PAZAPA-4460 file (N, C-alpha, C; in steps of 0.05 Angstrom, whole numbers, plus 32768, in hexadecimal, padded with zeros to 4 digits):
% residues 221
    n_x    n_y    n_z   ca_x   ca_y   ca_z    c_x    c_y    c_z   seq   type   mol
   7908   802C   7C33   78F3   8030   7C47   78FE   803D   7C60     1      X     A
   7918   803B   7C65   7923   8047   7C7D   792C   8063   7C76     2      X     A
   791D   8077   7C80   7922   8093   7C79   7933   80A1   7C8E     3      X     A
   793C   8093   7CA3   794A   80A0   7CB9   7966   80A8   7CB0     4      X     A
   796E   80C0   7CB7   7988   80CA   7CB0   799A   80C9   7CC9     5      X     A
   79B3   80C2   7CC6   79C5   80C1   7CDE   79C9   80DD   7CE9     6      X     A
   79CD   80DF   7D03   79D4   80F8   7D10   79F2   80FA   7D13     7      X     A
   79FE   8111   7D0E   7A1B   8114   7D10   7A2B   80FE   7D03     8      X     A
   7A25   80F8   7CEA   7A32   80E1   7CDD   7A50   80E3   7CDA     9      X     A
   7A5B   80FB   7CDD   7A78   80FF   7CDB   7A85   80FD   7CF7    10      X     A
   7A75   80F9   7D0C   7A80   80F9   7D27   7A79   80E0   7D37    11      X     A
   7A61   80D4   7D33   7A58   80BD   7D43   7A4E   80A8   7D30    12      X     A
   7A58   8090   7D34   7A50   8079   7D23   7A34   806F   7D2A    13      X     A
   7A23   806B   7D16   7A0A   805D   7D19   79F6   806B   7D2D    14      X     A
   79F8   8085   7D2E   79E6   8095   7D3F   79CE   809E   7D2E    15      X     A
   79B6   8099   7D37   799F   80A3   7D29   7987   80A7   7D3C    16      X     A
   7977   80BA   7D34   795F   80C1   7D42   7948   80B2   7D36    17      X     A
   7937   80A4   7D47   7921   8095   7D3D   7908   80A7   7D37    18      X     A
   790B   80C1   7D3C   78F6   80D3   7D38   78ED   80D4   7D1A    19      X     A
   78D3   80D6   7D16   78C8   80D7   7CFB   78BD   80BD   7CF1    20      X     A
   78C4   80A7   7CFE   78B9   808D   7CF4   789B   808C   7CF9    21      X     A
   788B   8085   7CE5   786E   8083   7CE8   7866   806C   7CFB    22      X     A
   7855   8072   7D0D   784D   805E   7D21   782E   805A   7D1F    23      X     A
   7822   8054   7D36   7806   804D   7D36   77F4   8065   7D34    24      X     A
   77DC   8061   7D29   77C7   8076   7D28   77D0   8090   7D1A    25      X     A
   77E1   808D   7D06   77E9   80A4   7CF7   77FD   80B6   7D05    26      X     A
   7808   80AE   7D1B   781B   80BE   7D29   7838   80B5   7D22    27      X     A
   784B   80C6   7D2A   7867   80C0   7D24   7877   80C2   7D3F    28      X     A
   788E   80B5   7D3F   78A0   80B7   7D56   78AB   80D3   7D57    29      X     A
   78AA   80DF   7D6E   78B5   80FA   7D71   78D3   80FB   7D6D    30      X     A
   78DD   8110   7D62   78FA   8114   7D5E   7907   8119   7D79    31      X     A
   7921   8110   7D7A   7932   8115   7D91   7928   8109   7DAB    32      X     A
   7918   80F4   7DA9   790E   80E6   7DC1   791A   80CA   7DC4    33      X     A
   791D   80BC   7DAE   7928   80A1   7DAF   793D   809F   7D9A    34      X     A
   7956   8099   7DA2   796D   8098   7D90   797C   807E   7D95    35      X     A
   798D   8077   7D81   799D   805F   7D83   79B9   8066   7D78    36      X     A
   79CD   8057   7D82   79E8   805E   7D7B   79FC   8047   7D82    37      X     A
   7A14   804A   7D77   7A2A   803B   7D82   7A32   8047   7D9D    38      X     A
   7A45   803B   7DAB   7A4D   8044   7DC5   7A57   8061   7DC4    39      X     A
   7A4D   8072   7DD6   7A56   808E   7DD7   7A6D   8092   7DEA    40      X     A
   7A84   8087   7DE2   7A9C   8089   7DF2   7AB3   8093   7DE1    41      X     A
   7AC6   80A0   7DED   7ADE   80AA   7DE0   7AD7   80BD   7DC9    42      X     A
   7AC3   80CE   7DCE   7ABB   80E1   7DB9   7AC6   80FD   7DC0    43      X     A
   7ACB   810D   7DAC   7AD5   8128   7DB1   7AC1   8139   7DC1    44      X     A
   7ACB   814B   7DD1   7ABA   815C   7DE1   7AA6   816B   7DD0    45      X     A
   7AAE   8175   7DB9   7A9C   8184   7DA8   7A85   8173   7D9E    46      X     A
   7A8B   815A   7D98   7A75   8147   7D90   7A61   8143   7DA6    47      X     A
   7A6B   813F   7DBE   7A59   813B   7DD5   7A49   8154   7DDA    48      X     A
   7A55   816B   7DD7   7A46   8185   7DDB   7A30   8187   7DC6    49      X     A
   7A37   8181   7DAD   7A23   8183   7D98   7A0C   816F   7D9C    50      X     A
   7A12   8157   7DA5   79FE   8143   7DAA   79EB   814C   7DC1    51      X     A
   79F7   8156   7DD6   79E7   815F   7DED   79D6   8177   7DE5    52      X     A
   79E1   8189   7DD5   79D1   81A0   7DCB   79B9   8196   7DBB    53      X     A
   79BD   8181   7DAB   79A8   8178   7D99   7992   8168   7DA8    54      X     A
   799B   8158   7DBC   7988   8145   7DC9   7980   814F   7DE5    55      X     A
   7992   815D   7DF2   798D   8165   7E0E   799C   8151   7E20    56      X     A
   7996   8153   7E39   79A3   8141   7E4D   7992   8128   7E4E    57      X     A
   7998   8116   7E3D   7988   80FE   7E39   7991   80E7   7E4B    58      X     A
   7984   80D0   7E49   798C   80B8   7E57   799A   80A6   7E43    59      X     A
   79B2   809E   7E4A   79C2   808C   7E39   79BE   8070   7E44    60      X     A
   79AE   805F   7E36   79AA   8044   7E3E   79C0   8033   7E31    61      X     A
   79D2   8029   7E41   79EA   801B   7E39   79E6   7FFD   7E3B    62      X     A
   79E6   7FEF   7E25   79E1   7FD2   7E24   79FB   7FC2   7E26    63      X     A
   7A12   7FCF   7E29   7A2B   7FC0   7E2A   7A2F   7FB2   7E44    64      X     A
   7A3F   7F9D   7E43   7A46   7F8E   7E5B   7A5C   7F9B   7E6B    65      X     A
   7A61   7F91   7E83   7A77   7F9B   7E94   7A92   7F99   7E85    66      X     A
   7A96   7F83   7E78   7AAF   7F7F   7E69   7AB3   7F94   7E53    67      X     A
   7A9E   7F9A   7E45   7AA0   7FAF   7E30   7AA5   7FCA   7E3B    68      X     A
   7A98   7FD0   7E52   7A9D   7FEB   7E5E   7AB9   7FED   7E69    69      X     A
   7AC3   7FD7   7E75   7ADE   7FD7   7E7F   7AF2   7FDB   7E68    70      X     A
   7AEC   7FCF   7E51   7AFD   7FD1   7E3A   7AFC   7FEC   7E2D    71      X     A
   7AE4   7FF7   7E29   7AE0   800F   7E18   7AD9   8028   7E28    72      X     A
   7AD2   8025   7E41   7ACB   803C   7E52   7AAE   8042   7E52    73      X     A
   7AA6   8052   7E66   7A8A   805B   7E68   7A87   8077   7E5E    74      X     A
   7A6E   8081   7E5D   7A68   809B   7E52   7A6C   80B1   7E67    75      X     A
   7A83   80B2   7E73   7A89   80C5   7E88   7A84   80E2   7E7F    76      X     A
   7A8D   80E8   7E67   7A8B   8103   7E5D   7A6E   810C   7E58    77      X     A
   7A5D   80F9   7E51   7A41   80FF   7E4E   7A34   8104   7E69    78      X     A
   7A3A   80F3   7E7C   7A2F   80F7   7E97   7A37   8112   7EA2    79      X     A
   7A50   811B   7E9C   7A59   8135   7EA5   7A48   814B   7E98    80      X     A
   7A3C   8145   7E82   7A2B   8159   7E74   7A0E   8157   7E7C    81      X     A
   7A08   8147   7E91   79ED   8145   7E9B   79DD   812D   7E91    82      X     A
   79E9   811C   7E81   79DB   8104   7E78   79D8   80F0   7E8E    83      X     A
   79C3   80E0   7E8D   79C0   80CA   7EA0   79C9   80B0   7E93    84      X     A
   79D9   80A0   7EA1   79E3   8087   7E97   79D5   8070   7EA4    85      X     A
   79C5   8062   7E93   79B6   804B   7E9D   79C0   8032   7E90    86      X     A
   79CB   8020   7EA0   79D6   8007   7E96   79C1   7FF1   7E95    87      X     A
   79C1   7FE2   7E7F   79B0   7FCB   7E7C   79C0   7FB7   7E6B    88      X     A
   79D3   7FA9   7E77   79E6   7F98   7E68   79D7   7F81   7E5A    89      X     A
   79DE   7F7D   7E41   79D5   7F66   7E32   79ED   7F59   7E25    90      X     A
   79EE   7F3F   7E26   7A03   7F31   7E17   79FD   7F33   7DF9    91      X     A
   7A13   7F33   7DEA   7A0F   7F36   7DCD   7A09   7F1B   7DC0    92      X     A
   79F2   7F10   7DC8   79EA   7EF6   7DBD   79E0   7EF9   7DA1    93      X     A
   79E7   7EE6   7D91   79DE   7EE5   7D75   79C4   7ED6   7D75    94      X     A
   79AE   7EE4   7D73   7994   7ED6   7D72   7993   7EC4   7D5A    95      X     A
   7989   7EAC   7D5E   7987   7E9A   7D48   7975   7EA5   7D32    96      X     A
   797C   7E9D   7D19   796E   7EA9   7D02   7950   7EA3   7D03    97      X     A
   7948   7E8D   7D11   792C   7E86   7D11   791D   7E96   7D26    98      X     A
   792B   7EA6   7D36   791E   7EB7   7D4A   7912   7EA8   7D61    99      X     A
   791B   7E8F   7D66   790F   7E7F   7D7B   7920   7E7E   7D94   100      X     A
   7933   7E8F   7D97   7943   7E90   7DAF   7934   7E9F   7DC4   101      X     A
   7921   7E91   7DD1   790E   7E9F   7DE3   791B   7EAD   7DFA   102      X     A
   7931   7EA1   7E04   793E   7EAE   7E1B   794A   7EC9   7E13   103      X     A
   7956   7ECA   7DFB   7961   7EE3   7DF2   794B   7EF7   7DEC   104      X     A
   7935   7EEF   7DE0   791F   7F01   7DDA   7914   7F0C   7DF4   105      X     A
   7913   7EFB   7E09   790A   7F04   7E23   791C   7F1A   7E2E   106      X     A
   7936   7F17   7E2B   7949   7F2B   7E35   7946   7F45   7E27   107      X     A
   7943   7F44   7E0C   7940   7F5C   7DFC   7925   7F6A   7E03   108      X     A
   7911   7F5A   7E08   78F7   7F66   7E0F   78F9   7F75   7E2A   109      X     A
   7907   7F69   7E3D   790B   7F76   7E57   791B   7F90   7E53   110      X     A
   792F   7F90   7E42   793F   7FA8   7E3E   792F   7FBD   7E30   111      X     A
   791F   7FB6   7E1C   790E   7FC9   7E0E   78F9   7FD6   7E21   112      X     A
   78EF   7FC6   7E33   78DC   7FD0   7E47   78EA   7FE4   7E5A   113      X     A
   7903   7FDE   7E61   7912   7FF0   7E72   7917   800B   7E64   114      X     A
   791C   800A   7E4A   7920   8022   7E3B   7906   8033   7E3B   115      X     A
   78F0   8026   7E38   78D6   8034   7E39   78D3   8042   7E54   116      X     A
   78DB   8035   7E69   78DA   8042   7E84   78EB   805A   7E85   117      X     A
   7903   8059   7E79   7914   8071   7E79   7909   8088   7E68   118      X     A
   78F9   8081   7E54   78ED   8096   7E43   78DA   80A8   7E53   119      X     A
   78D0   809E   7E69   78BF   80AF   7E79   78CD   80C8   7E83   120      X     A
   78E8   80C6   7E86   78F8   80DD   7E90   7901   80EF   7E7A   121      X     A
   78FE   80E8   7E61   7907   80F9   7E4B   7915   80E9   7E35   122      X     A
   7924   80F6   7E24   7931   80E9   7E0D   7944   80D2   7E16   123      X     A
   7945   80BD   7E06   7956   80A6   7E0B   7966   809F   7DF3   124      X     A
   7980   809A   7DF7   7991   808F   7DE2   799A   8073   7DEA   125      X     A
   7996   8060   7DD9   799D   8044   7DDF   79B6   803D   7DCF   126      X     A
   79C9   8030   7DDC   79E2   8029   7DCE   79EE   800F   7DDA   127      X     A
   79FD   8001   7DC9   7A0D   7FEB   7DD3   7A29   7FF1   7DCA   128      X     A
   7A37   7FDE   7DBD   7A52   7FE4   7DB4   7A51   7FF0   7D98   129      X     A
   7A44   7FE2   7D85   7A42   7FEC   7D6A   7A26   7FF8   7D64   130      X     A
   7A13   7FF2   7D75   79F8   7FFC   7D71   79E8   7FEE   7D5C   131      X     A
   79EE   7FD4   7D57   79DF   7FC6   7D42   79CF   7FAE   7D4C   132      X     A
   79DB   7F9C   7D5B   79CD   7F84   7D64   79BC   7F88   7D7C   133      X     A
   79C8   7F8C   7D93   79B9   7F90   7DAC   79A8   7FAA   7DAA   134      X     A
   79B4   7FC0   7DA3   79A5   7FD8   7DA0   798F   7FD5   7D8B   135      X     A
   7995   7FC8   7D75   7982   7FC5   7D60   7969   7FB5   7D69   136      X     A
   796D   7FA0   7D78   7957   7F90   7D81   7946   7F9F   7D96   137      X     A
   7953   7FAD   7DA8   7944   7FBC   7DBC   7933   7FD2   7DAF   138      X     A
   793F   7FE0   7D9C   7931   7FF5   7D8E   791B   7FE9   7D7D   139      X     A
   7920   7FD3   7D70   790C   7FC6   7D60   78F3   7FBF   7D70   140      X     A
   78F7   7FB4   7D88   78E0   7FAD   7D98   78D0   7FC6   7DA0   141      X     A
   78DE   7FDB   7DA8   78D0   7FF4   7DAF   78C0   7FFF   7D98   142      X     A
   78CC   8000   7D81   78BE   800B   7D6A   78A6   7FF9   7D62   143      X     A
   78A9   7FDF   7D65   7893   7FCC   7D60   787C   7FD2   7D72   144      X     A
   7882   7FD5   7D8C   786D   7FDB   7DA0   7860   7FF6   7D9B   145      X     A
   786F   8008   7D8F   7863   8023   7D89   7852   8023   7D70   146      X     A
   7851   800D   7D62   7841   800C   7D4A   784F   8011   7D30   147      X     A
   7869   8013   7D30   7878   8016   7D17   7877   7FFC   7D08   148      X     A
   7873   7FFC   7CEF   786F   7FE4   7CDF   7888   7FD2   7CE1   149      X     A
   7884   7FB8   7CDF   789A   7FA5   7CE1   78AF   7FAA   7CCB   150      X     A
   78A6   7FB2   7CB3   78B9   7FB7   7C9D   78CA   7FCF   7CA3   151      X     A
   78BF   7FE4   7CAE   78CF   7FFC   7CB5   78E2   7FF6   7CCC   152      X     A
   78D8   7FE7   7CDF   78EA   7FDF   7CF6   7901   7FCF   7CEC   153      X     A
   78FC   7FBB   7CDB   7912   7FAB   7CD0   7925   7FBA   7CBF   154      X     A
   791A   7FCE   7CB0   792B   7FDF   7C9F   793E   7FEF   7CB0   155      X     A
   7934   7FFA   7CC7   7946   8009   7CD8   795B   7FF7   7CE5   156      X     A
   7953   7FDF   7CEC   7965   7FCB   7CF8   797C   7FC5   7CE4   157      X     A
   7975   7FC0   7CCB   798A   7FB9   7CB7   799A   7FD1   7CAF   158      X     A
   7990   7FEA   7CB3   799E   8002   7CAA   79B9   8005   7CB8   159      X     A
   79BD   7FF8   7CCF   79D6   7FFA   7CDD   79ED   7FF0   7CCC   160      X     A
   79E8   7FDE   7CBA   79FE   7FD4   7CA9   7A0A   7FEB   7C99   161      X     A
   79F9   7FFA   7C8C   7A03   8011   7C7C   7A10   8027   7C8D   162      X     A
   7A03   802D   7CA4   7A0D   8042   7CB5   7A28   803B   7CC1   163      X     A
   7A2C   8022   7CC9   7A46   8019   7CD4   7A5B   8018   7CBE   164      X     A
   7A53   8010   7CA6   7A67   8010   7C91   7A71   802D   7C8B   165      X     A
   7A5E   8040   7C8B   7A65   805B   7C85   7A75   8068   7C9C   166      X     A
   7A6F   8060   7CB5   7A7B   806C   7CCC   7A90   805B   7CDA   167      X     A
   7A9A   8047   7CCC   7AAD   8034   7CD9   7AC6   8043   7CE4   168      X     A
   7ACE   8057   7CD6   7AE6   8066   7CDE   7AE2   8075   7CF8   169      X     A
   7AC9   8077   7D02   7AC3   8085   7D1B   7AC2   8071   7D33   170      X     A
   7AC4   8058   7D2D   7AC2   8043   7D42   7ADD   8040   7D50   171      X     A
   7ADD   8033   7D68   7AF7   802D   7D75   7B0A   801E   7D63   172      X     A
   7B23   8020   7D69   7B38   8015   7D57   7B34   7FF8   7D4F   173      X     A
   7B2B   7FE7   7D62   7B29   7FCB   7D5C   7B14   7FC5   7D46   174      X     A
   7B01   7FD8   7D42   7AED   7FD5   7D2D   7AF6   7FE1   7D13   175      X     A
   7B09   7FF3   7D14   7B13   8000   7CFC   7B25   7FEE   7CEC   176      X     A
   7B31   7FDA   7CF9   7B42   7FC7   7CEB   7B32   7FB9   7CD5   177      X     A
   7B3E   7FB9   7CBD   7B2F   7FAD   7CA6   7B2A   7F8F   7CAA   178      X     A
   7B39   7F83   7CBC   7B35   7F66   7CC1   7B21   7F60   7CD7   179      X     A
   7B18   7F75   7CE4   7B03   7F71   7CF9   7AE8   7F6E   7CEC   180      X     A
   7ADB   7F58   7CF4   7AC1   7F52   7CE8   7AAA   7F60   7CF6   181      X     A
   7A9B   7F6F   7CE8   7A82   7F7B   7CF2   7A6B   7F6C   7CE4   182      X     A
   7A60   7F59   7CF2   7A4B   7F48   7CE6   7A32   7F59   7CDF   183      X     A
   7A28   7F56   7CC7   7A10   7F65   7CBF   79F7   7F5A   7CCE   184      X     A
   79E4   7F6C   7CD2   79CA   7F64   7CDD   79B7   7F61   7CC5   185      X     A
   79A2   7F51   7CC9   798F   7F4C   7CB4   7973   7F54   7CBC   186      X     A
   7964   7F5E   7CA8   7948   7F64   7CAD   7938   7F4B   7CB4   187      X     A
   7940   7F34   7CA9   7931   7F1B   7CAE   7932   7F14   7CCB   188      X     A
   794A   7F17   7CD8   794C   7F11   7CF4   793B   7F23   7D05   189      X     A
   7939   7F3C   7CFD   7928   7F4F   7D0C   790B   7F47   7D0A   190      X     A
   7902   7F40   7CF2   78E7   7F37   7CEE   78E0   7F1E   7CFF   191      X     A
   78F3   7F0C   7D01   78EF   7EF4   7D11   78EC   7EFA   7D2F   192      X     A
   78FC   7F0D   7D39   78FA   7F15   7D55   78E0   7F23   7D5A   193      X     A
   78D8   7F35   7D48   78BE   7F43   7D4C   78A7   7F2F   7D4C   194      X     A
   78A9   7F1A   7D3C   7894   7F06   7D3C   7892   7EF8   7D57   195      X     A
   78A8   7EF6   7D65   78A8   7EE9   7D7F   78A5   7EFC   7D97   196      X     A
   78A2   7F16   7D91   78A0   7F2A   7DA6   7885   7F28   7DB5   197      X     A
   7886   7F2D   7DCF   786D   7F2D   7DDF   785C   7F46   7DDA   198      X     A
   7845   7F47   7DE5   7834   7F5E   7DE3   7841   7F76   7DEF   199      X     A
   7837   7F8E   7DE7   7843   7FA7   7DF0   783F   7FAA   7E0F   200      X     A
   7855   7FAF   7E1D   7853   7FB4   7E3A   7843   7FCE   7E40   201      X     A
   7838   7FCF   7E57   7828   7FE7   7E5E   7838   8000   7E5E   202      X     A
   7852   7FFF   7E66   7862   8017   7E67   7865   8023   7E4C   203      X     A
   7866   8013   7E37   7869   801E   7E1C   7850   802D   7E14   204      X     A
   7839   8022   7E1B   7820   8030   7E15   781F   804B   7E24   205      X     A
   782B   804C   7E3C   782B   8064   7E4C   783D   8079   7E3F   206      X     A
   7855   8072   7E37   7867   8086   7E2C   7860   808D   7E0F   207      X     A
   7850   807C   7E01   7849   8082   7DE5   783B   809D   7DE2   208      X     A
   782C   80A5   7DF7   781E   80BE   7DF5   7831   80D6   7DF2   209      X     A
   7849   80D4   7DFD   785C   80E9   7DFB   7870   80E4   7DE4   210      X     A
   7875   80CB   7DDE   7889   80C4   7DCA   787F   80C7   7DAE   211      X     A
   7864   80C4   7DAA   7859   80C6   7D8F   784B   80E1   7D8B   212      X     A
   784C   80EB   7D73   7840   8105   7D6D   7831   8103   7D53   213      X     A
   781E   8115   7D4F   7810   8118   7D36   7822   8128   7D23   214      X     A
   7828   811D   7D0B   783A   812C   7CF9   782D   8146   7CF0   215      X     A
   783D   815A   7CEB   7832   8173   7CE0   7825   8170   7CC5   216      X     A
   7811   817F   7CC0   7803   817D   7CA6   780F   8193   7C94   217      X     A
   7817   818B   7C7C   7822   819E   7C69   780C   81B1   7C5F   218      X     A
   7812   81CA   7C5F   77FF   81DE   7C54   77FE   81DE   7C36   219      X     A
   7812   81CF   7C2A   7813   81CE   7C0D   7806   81B6   7C02   220      X     A
   77FA   81A5   7C14   77ED   818D   7C0B   7800   8179   7C00   221      X     A
***
């Protein structure tokens, strides 16, 4: 069910464009407007140039904590290329499987709303460290509010397992160690969080007009 293909799979781990997902009223998410990824740090200049050429000077919403940024660094090279760096730190809490961790859901809701606000200025890429838990939940809430079906949202959430497995060699050294555990995410957890999600914020309704598009009609039927 998840038809999204990774962008630059040989250069950046777990990077994908949410464009093309079917949303409400027969529309789809526009390409190159909402993206998700692992942390965009310590990447070759050519990779950053290619990404900027493909996406433009986007906003990088960074969900990492101060400790993670001190350890791994910030996206200085992207900022030098005209990107905007917007920090919205979230702790890497493991939401309970029953989805009833209301405090955590509230934090993710606030972060997803903040991403919607950044979308008013243009394309946004959301990332944390690996781009699976925190990024996955924030993106899941946004897609849910845009009218993407729960099954498709959950499929995208779980797809990080395969993308990180394929791109593990692109991650920082501590994650490349075969003994380092990268805990898988589950579609069930995503479904539980969506069930606890609040109603769509007004800002999402506002940006949906630009973020969603009518898909082209094939002349071949």
